[in-house]
Structure formats: C-alpha cells, structure tokens
N, C-alpha and C positions, 0 to 999 in steps of 0.2 A: 252889184255882185262883186265879191272879192276876187282879185286876180288869182291865177293858178298857183303861184308861189306861196301866196298867203294861205290859200286853202290847203295846200300840202302841209304847211306848218301846223295848221289846226288838226289835220288828220294824224300827224305824228304825235301831237300832244295826247290825243285820245288813246292811241295805241300804248303809249308809255304810261298813261294814267291807269289803264287796266292791268298793266304788267307789275306795277309796284316795285318796292325796293327792300333792302335788308334791314334788320334790326340794328340800331346804333349801339354805341358803347354803354355798358352798364355800370353798376356802382358798388358791388360788394367789396369788402375789405379783407375777405378771408384769403389765406394762403392757398395756392393751387398745387396740391401734391396728392399722393396716393395714401397718405396716412389716414387712419380712421379718426373721425371727429367724435369727441366725447359729448355727452349731454350738456355738461357745463359750458363747453365751447359753443354748442349750438345755441344755448340761451344767450350767450354773449353776442353771437352773430345776429340773432334775432333782434336784440336790443339795438345793436348798431344800425340794422336795417330800419327799424322804427324811427330812430333819431334822424337818420338821413332822409327818410320820407317826410317826417313832420318838421324837420329843420329846427328842432329844439331838443335840448337835453332833458332827460327824465329826472325830476327832482325826487330824492330819496332821503327819508329821515336817517340820521346816523345810527339809530338803534337797530334799524333793519339791516343796515350795512354790517354792523357788528355781528348780528345773528347769522347772516349769510356768508360772511367771510370776504366778500368783495363787493364793490359798488355795482359792477355789471350784473352779478347774480341777484343783488338786491333790486335792481331795476327790473329784472325779469319777474320778480315776485310782485312788485308794484304794478306792473303792466298786466299781470294775470297770466303770463305765459306758464308759470309754475307756482306751486305753493312752497312754503318754507321747507317742508319735509322733502319735496322733490329736489330742491336745490341742494340740500345737504347730502342726499343720496347720490346726486349727479357727480359729486367729487370722487366717488368710488367706482364709477362706471367707466368702461373703456370704449364702448361702442354705442351706436344709436341706429335703430332701424329707420329705413326710409319713411315708412308710414308715420312713425312718431315725429320725425323731423318735419314732415309736411304739416302735421297738426300744429306744431309750434309756429311755423311760418304763417299758417292760416290765421292764427290768433294775432300775429303781428299785423297782418293786413286789416283785420277787423278792428283792432285798436286804432289803426290809422284812419280808417273810414268804414264805419259799420254799415254803410249802404251796400257794401259788397257781400254781406252775409247771405248765405243760401237758406232757402226754405227746406223743410223736410221733404216736400214733394220734389223739389229740384234734386236733392241728394239722392232720393230713391231712383228717380229717372236716370240720373247719370250713372250711379253705381250698378244698376241692373244691366247696364250695357258693358260694364267693365269685366274683362275676362278674369281678373283676380279678385272679384268681389268677395268671394268666400274667405279670402286670406286677410281681409281688412278687419281689424278690431272695431267694435262698435264705437269706441271713443274716437277713432280716427277716420270714420266714414265721411264726416263733413269736410275735414281738411283735404282728404284724398279727392273727393268729388270736386272741390273748389279748384284744385290744381289741374284736374282733368278738363274741367269746363274752360279754363283759361289757357289750356295747352302749355302749361308749365312743365307737365310731364306727358309722355306719349300715352295714348289710350289704347294702343295696340296690344298684341299678344305678350304675355309675361312682362308685367311692369315691375317685377321684383320688389314688392312692398316690404319684404322682410330682410332685404339685403342691408347690411350695415353701410352707411354712407361715408365717403371720404371727404377730406377737405375740398378736393377738386369738385366732387359732385355737389357739395354744399354751396360752393362758389357759383356753380352753374344755376342752381335753384334761386339763389339770392339775386344774381344778375338778371334772371328772367323776370322775377317779381319787380325788381327795381325798374327795369325797362318798361314794364307794363303799367305801373302805377305812378311813377314819379314824373312822367313827361310834362314839363312845364311849358307846353306849347299851346298857344291860343291864337285863333284867327278872328279878325273882325270883319263882319259883313254889314256895313251900314248901321252899326250900333248893336248888332246881334253877335255875341261872343260864342265862338265854337272852340271848346277846350278839349284837347285830346285827353281821353281817359274819363271824361265826364259822362253822365247819363244823357242819352239822346233827348230825354224830356227837357233838358235845359235849353234845347233849341226848339223843339216842337211846341213847348208851352208858349213860346213867343211867336213863332211863325206859323203854327198849325202843322198839320200833316203834310208830308212831301207830295209832290205831284206824282211821283213814281218811287217804287222801291225796286232797284235792279239787283239781280244776283251777280256778285263779282266772282272773279277767278280764284280768289284767295280765301274763300270760306266766310267772308263777311258780305253784308249788303250795302249798296250805295243808296242813300236817301237823296233823291234828286229834287232840289228846290229851283223851279224855273218859271214861277208865275210872273216874274219880272226879270228879264235877262240882264238888267243892270246889276242885279243882286244874285245872279245864278251861281249855285255852288252844288257840289256833290259831297255828302258827308258819309264816310265809311262807318258802319256800325256792326259790332260783334258782341253778342250777348248783352245788348242794350247799352253798350258803351261805345263812345266815339273813338275810332282807331285810325281813321284816315280822312283826308280832306283834299278836295280839288276845286279850283276856281280859276277862270280866266275872265272874270267880269270886271267892270270899271270900278266897282266899290270895294274890291279886294284890298285888305290891309293886314299886315302881319308885323309885329314889333314896330320898328320905325320905317318899314318898307310898305310902299303902296303900289298899286297897278300904275305903270308908267314910270316908276323909279328906275334909275340907272341899274343895270344888271350887276354892276360892281358892288352895289349895296348888299347883295346876297352872298358875297364871298366869305363872310364870317361864318356861314353855315356850311361851308364846303366839306367839313369833316363829319357832318351828320348825314349818313347815307340814306336816311328816311326822306330827305328833301330832294325834290327836283324843281329847278327853276327854269322857266322858258322865256326867252327874249323875243321881242318883235323885230321887224326889219330895221328899226332904228337903234337897236341895242338896249332897249328898255324892257323892264319886266312885263311879260304878257300873261303868265300863268304860274301857279304854284301847285305842285302835287306833294302831299305829305302822306307817306304810307309806311307803317311800322312792320309790315309783313315782308318776309323774304321770298325769293323765288321758290324755295322748297315748300312754301305753304300752298302753292297752286294746286287746285283740286280738279278743275274742269274748265272747259272753254265756255264762254258766254255765247249765247245764240246771236247770229248776225243782226236780228231785228233790234235787240237791246243795244248793240253797238251803234246801229244807225240812229237810234233815238238819242244816244249820248253824243254822237258826232254832231247831230243837228243842234242840240243844245249848245255845244261849244262854238259852233259856227255862229249861232244867233247871239251868243254873248259877245263874240268878237264884233259882229255887225252892230250890236247896240252901242259898243264903245265908239263906233264911227257913224252913229246916228243913221243907220240903215234899217230898213224894215226886216223882220224875221222871215226865214224861209221855212218850208215844210219838208218833212222827210220824203225822200224820193228814192226811186230804184237805184239811181247812181250812187247815192249815199250808202244804201244797203250793200251794194257791191263793194264799195270802198271799205266798209266795215268788215267785210269777210277777209 
C-alpha cells in the first residue's frame, strides 16, 4: 500500500481533475471595438477563420475576384458562405444581425469539418428549448442551434438574435469557435490516439465502450477506461466530442512528454490554462489533466460514490506503475471523495 503522503497526492489529483480549468487563448484577427460589423467584413472574418482552422489559403479564380471586388469576398463565394449577389449587396449594408452572423459562422465550421453538421431532429430539439425560437428566421435555425449546442452563445433568456453585432462581439464568437475546433492537442495511450475535438468514436472504435460513464461537474461526461490500469484514462466527452483528458498511468504520452519525464519538460505549456501537470515525489511527471472548460461552466456536484470510483481508479493506476496489486473501493475512499 502506498504511504500516506503518496495517497494524499493522488487524492489531490482527483479533486483537481473534477474541478477543471479555463479556456485558453483564441485566434480571431478581428478588431475589438463597439463599431457595427458589416456583412462584407463578416464574410472576410469567416474566411480568415476558415483559413486558420484549415491552415491553408482558399484558392480563387481571378474572374471571381474581379466580379466580387476583393479576394476575401471572392473566397466567401467559393466557400459557399454567400453567393455573388449577396456579396455585391453586402457592400451597401452597414449592419448585420446576430442570427445572420451565426449562420455564416456555422457554414464556416461545416466547410472545415462537415461531421459537425446538425440533423433536422437535433435542430428541432435544441430550438424548441430556446426562448427566442420564434424570432429566428427559418434560414438561420440550423446555425443558431449549432451555436447553442456548443455553448458559443448562451441558451438563457433573451439571446437577442436580431441585435446587430459589433466587431467586439464578432471577435468573441470567432474566438469561441476557434478554441472549440482548432485545438491541436492529442494524447497517446499505448498506441491509441485521443485527440481533443475528435468524435469519441475515434477512441471507442479501437478500445470498445468504457467501463463507466461518469457525470462531471462541468456539463460533460467522463468516459472511464480502466480494464488495464497500465492504460487507465478518463476522456471528457461533450455532445459526442472529446473535450477533456486525464491520466496518471504508466503508458501516458503527450507530445515528446511521457509518464516519468522530468516535470521541467512540461514548462513550455505553462501559458495554456487548460493543462495541469502533476509531479511525483521525485519531481517527474505523474499525471496530466487537460480540460477546456472554465470554472463558470460548473453546473452541479458529483455524487460521492462517483468520486470514490474515480479515486480508486487513480490509486490503482499509481499502484500499477509500481507493480502493486489493485485495491477496491472502500468506505474510507468514499469519505475522502466527499
């Protein structure tokens, strides 16, 4: 059995894992001020977001550039954000409603990865719960539902769908989308890749279904894989997408960092608030928590029994690293979890 100081360290890891961290820096290039954004500027910002997500520039024939008046607006036509008539009319408009902007941004994401497209059933289910459902144009329902589903906008009372958006609010929307979909973060667990933002099926198709699915404090579920504690991990899942990760197992690997690496090897990630790295008594990496959700996302407390299961898993992963037999959940662990 591990000594008390080591057990205390594992318990602290559990408490922090459930607590999570804030969202990291985003990537929109829009100016942040209170001036209204025009439709033409919105198209340009959507193109910039797409190119940043895809990491490639959109190729446009010169003839389309000539007809649209600029390369950015021509790219919007090529990508399908707008047709040529929309682009020409956008130059004479001075404002853009929030719901129209969300539709443009939804098209941006679907162009980037169409696996995020919503079904009509999903749209109806989401919008029927939206207070402002009656104010949303039919053409904008899908985009609005998408932003509600992924919490890019608040689903509460009075979402102001007809309010004209400013550069500042555009910046917030684009930053939120960038944070949600561009995260190039992957963990390796004995050859199984766990990529933030990917569909959870990319993991379950390889490993099968998790041993448990625990409700988390922040609105997402923890998929717990513990059939072999040498490969133990907890994968956070929200709306079918991987949003968080925790492991303290011996097979943990991330970037060029592995379990047992010097804790100094993690310093290059100090500016990313979504990471938490835990060191063992020798100053080496013991565990990694990655969570893109902030404290403000907390919705409720997890029942103590769930905590005790997770604590037991973490202790057993620690014991497996030291070639010790696993322990079972006990009343003392349940009390610790409370």
